[in-house]
N, C-alpha and C positions, 0 to 999 in steps of 0.2 A: 503493500500500500503506499502510495506516496502523499507525503506530508508537506504541505505550502508553507514557504518560508515564515519565520517568526511566529511560530504556533501560539507563543505565549500571547503575544499581542492580539492574535486572533480570538483565541479561546479562553484564556485567564485572566487577561489584564484586568477588567472590572471586578472579577473576585478578589483578585489580590489588592487592588486599590481599597475596596471597602474594608478588608481587613486589616490592611496597613493604617487606613486612616482612623479607624475605630482604635487600634492599638495606641497609635500615637496621642489621639486624643485622650484617652485614660492616662496614659503617662503625664501628660501635661495636667489634667486636672488633679491627679495625684500628686505630682510633683509640687504643686503649687499650694496644696492644701495638707500634705503629711510630710514629704521628704524634704522639704526646705530649699526649693529653687530660689535662687537669688533675685531673679527678675521681678518687676511688678506685674500683676496681672493684666496690666495694659500692654505690655509688651507681645504677649501672643496674638492678642487682639488687634494690635497695630499691624502686625505681620500678615496676619489673615487678611484684614482690610486691603493692605497693600497686594497681596498676591492674588486676591480675588478680583480687584479692580484692573490689575495689569493683564491678567488672564483674559476676562471679559473683554476689555478694550482692544486688545491685539486680535481676538478672534474675531472680533466684529469688523475691525479695519481689514483683516485678511479676507472675511467673507464678502465685504463690498468690493474689495479689489478683484476678486475672482467671480462676483456676479453670482454669488451662491448663497444658501441659506445658512445662518450661524449655527454651529453645531451645538449651541446650548438651548436653542430655541425647541419646543416641544411640549411633553409632559413635565411635571413638577421633577419625577424622577430622573429624565433626560439632563434637566439643568443640575441636579444635585452631582449627578454623576461626573457631568462634564467639569464640575469644581473640585472634585476628588483630589486630582494630583495637585492643584493649587493648594488645598487643604493640608495636605501632607507637606509641602514645601514650606508654607507659611509657617505652621507650628514647628517644624525642624529648626528654621532660622531663628523663630523667636525663642527656643529653647536652649540654642547653642551659641548665639552672639549675646555677648554681655557689653552694652553701651550704656551703662548707668541711666541717667535720666533723659538721653537723647534719643527720643522715639524715632526721629527722623532716620538715623541710622539702621535701626531696624527695619524701617519701611524701605530704605535703600536696598538692603540684601535681600528683602523679600521680591522686590520689583525687578531687581537685577537677575534674580534667580528664574524667574518667570520668563523675564524677556530674553534670557539666554535660549530657551526652548524655541524659540521663533526665529533668532539671529543666527543660531549656528545649526545649520540642518544640511543633511545630504539627502539626495532622493536614492531610493532602494530599486535596483532593477527586479522587475518581476516577470519572470516568464510568461509567455503568452499574453502579454499586457502591452497596449501600446504606449510609448513613452509619457505621452502626456496623461497618464493615469498611474504611472509610477509613484507610490507614496514618499513622504517625506519624513524622514526621523532625526529627532536632535541626538547628539553624541556627547554633550557635556552634563554632567549630574546635576541638575538645577540648584538644589539645596547646597551642595559642595561649592558650586562655582559661585554663587551669591555670598558665600560666607567667605571665599578664598579672596573674591574681589575686594571685600569690605576691609579684610584684613590687610590688604596690600596699600589700598588708597588711604585708610586712617589707620595708622599705626599704634594710635593711642585706644583704640578698640580692641577688646580681648575676647577670647572664648571664655563660655561659662565654667565656672572651676567645676572641676570632675567630682568633687566632694559633694556638690550640692545633690547628686542623684541618690546618695545614702546618708547624708548628713543626719536625719532624723531616723533613719533605721538602727533599731537595737536588737541585740540577742539573736533570735532564730531569723528574724527578718534580713540580717545581713547575708543570709544564705538563700533564704526563698526569693528574694527579689530577682537577684542575678538568675537564678533558675527558672523563674517565670519568663524573663527575657529571652533566656537561651532556649528554652522549649518553645514558645510564641514564635520566635524567629526561624528555629529549624524547621517548624512547622508550614510557616508562610514560604520559606526558601525551598522545602521539599516538594510541596504541593502545588504551588503557585508559580514562583518564578524560577524553580529550578535551577538553583545557584549554589548547590552545595560543592560541587568541584571548585569552583571559584573560592567559595569560603575557607576549604581546606588548604588551598594553595595559598591563600593569603596567610592563613597561621602558621602553616609550615615553614614557608620563608620567612615571616617575620621572627619567628623563633632562629632561625639559621643566620638572619642578618644581625640579630643580638650577640651570637655566639663569634659571628665575624668581627664585630666592631670590640668585643671583649679581646679577641686575639690580635687585632691590628693596632688598637688605641689604648687597650688596658682598661678599658671601662668596665666596670662590675658586672657581671652577669646578671645578677639580682636587680640592678638599677636599668639596665638594657631591658629586661622582660618586665620590669614594673607596670608598664603601661597595659600589659595584657590582663593584670589583676583588677583594673578599675570597670565600673560598669559603662562609664563613657566609650571604652574601648569595645566592651560587648554591643553597645549600640551601633557603633559604627562598622563593626563586622556585620551584624545581620541586617541592618537597615539603611545604611549608607553606601558602602562599597559594593553592595548586592543589587543596585538599583537596576532592574531588567531592561529599562529603555535606553540604557546609556551602557550595557557590559554585553559581551559576546554571547550567542546562544549555544554555540558548539562547545563540547566538553574540554578538547584541547584548547581553544582559545581562551575560555573561562579560566584554566590553569595558567595560562599564560599573562592573562590579565591581573589576576590576583598576585601572582608572584611578581610582576612588574610593580604593582603598588608597594608591596613590602620592600623591594630593591631600592625603588625611588625614595620611599621612607628613610631607609636606613643611609643613602647617601646625603639627603638633606639633613639629617641629623648629625651626620659626620662633619657636615659643613656649618654646623651650628646655626641652622635655620629652625626658627620655633614653628609652631602649629604645623608639623611635619606630615600630619595625617592628612589635613585637608589640601595641602599643597601637593603632595605626592598624588592624591587622587586626581587632582585637576590637571596635573601634568600628563598623567597616563591617558586620560579620556582626551585630553587635546591631540596627544601624538597618535591616540586610536583614529580620531577623527581625520587628522591630516593623511594618514595610510588609507583611509576609507575614500577620501577625495582622490588620493591619487590613483587608487584602483579604479575609482569611477571614471576618471579620465581615460584611463586605457581601454575600459570596456566601451565608453563612448565612442573613442577613436574606431575602435573594431567594428563598431555598429556604423560607422560614417557619421556619428552625430557629436563631433569633438567640440561643440558649442555648449555642450550639456556636461554638468558636472554630477556624476552619480557613482553609487557604490554598489558592488556585487556582492549578494548575499546568497550563498549556495545554498540547494535545495537539500533537505534531509531525509532520508528513505528509511522505513522499517521494513 
């Protein structure tokens, strides 16, 4: 049986988005009421407003330019499902960026994250389909890109302190909370995103780069591995680096992607670059995007359409 490319997008995207949106919403509510999140309640609300507004505005402009109906029109369910991605991005940015009382920074990060989806895209060659019908996909992780750009442009902005995720957790909850994140993240990435090979490669090579830094630079192994013990690292592993919209689908490519992020992180830390996790993921997704563009130009030239930038996605068979 032949399966069409990007099976996740066609069959599992909405189910994964619903579960992801619910999980990150619960985490934010529990974080602000129980765990001890450092930001004010207004931060996630501002981030959501910016993300919703940018998503709806850009979709309306794109629909007008293409003389088509906006994808958010229709039933209330259609409208809500259209905003699920923006909801996840807004809450992720609002949870991870710490800008003190400067709410506009949070709004900027959320808006930049959503804008990246519309500005940085490649068209996907679809067999037996005319070029005008080839779908476009963004290749930069939206939340990560918005955070990385904010950290670059505003050096006085920081990342939320990792301890906020467990600041008020006591006793058995120190173990239960990470287990809940690991279990729900494993279920999501096994059943919906199918990114377990990526996670295993990321964790394995992260461990290896810590050992390599210890051998080359004398970094204590415990210190190099310390990030893996935090809940922030767990969240990054199961809910950030595995974004199915901006990571490969094929197993081998997933392994290469996860390993590349870990290697990039190790190099950045060796160069004393802070916030290495976010910058490493941004670099790898950007390089992947350029590779897709290059492959697309070759495919376009082979088709006699050198004026189109496309990316080839091979079909998968079972």
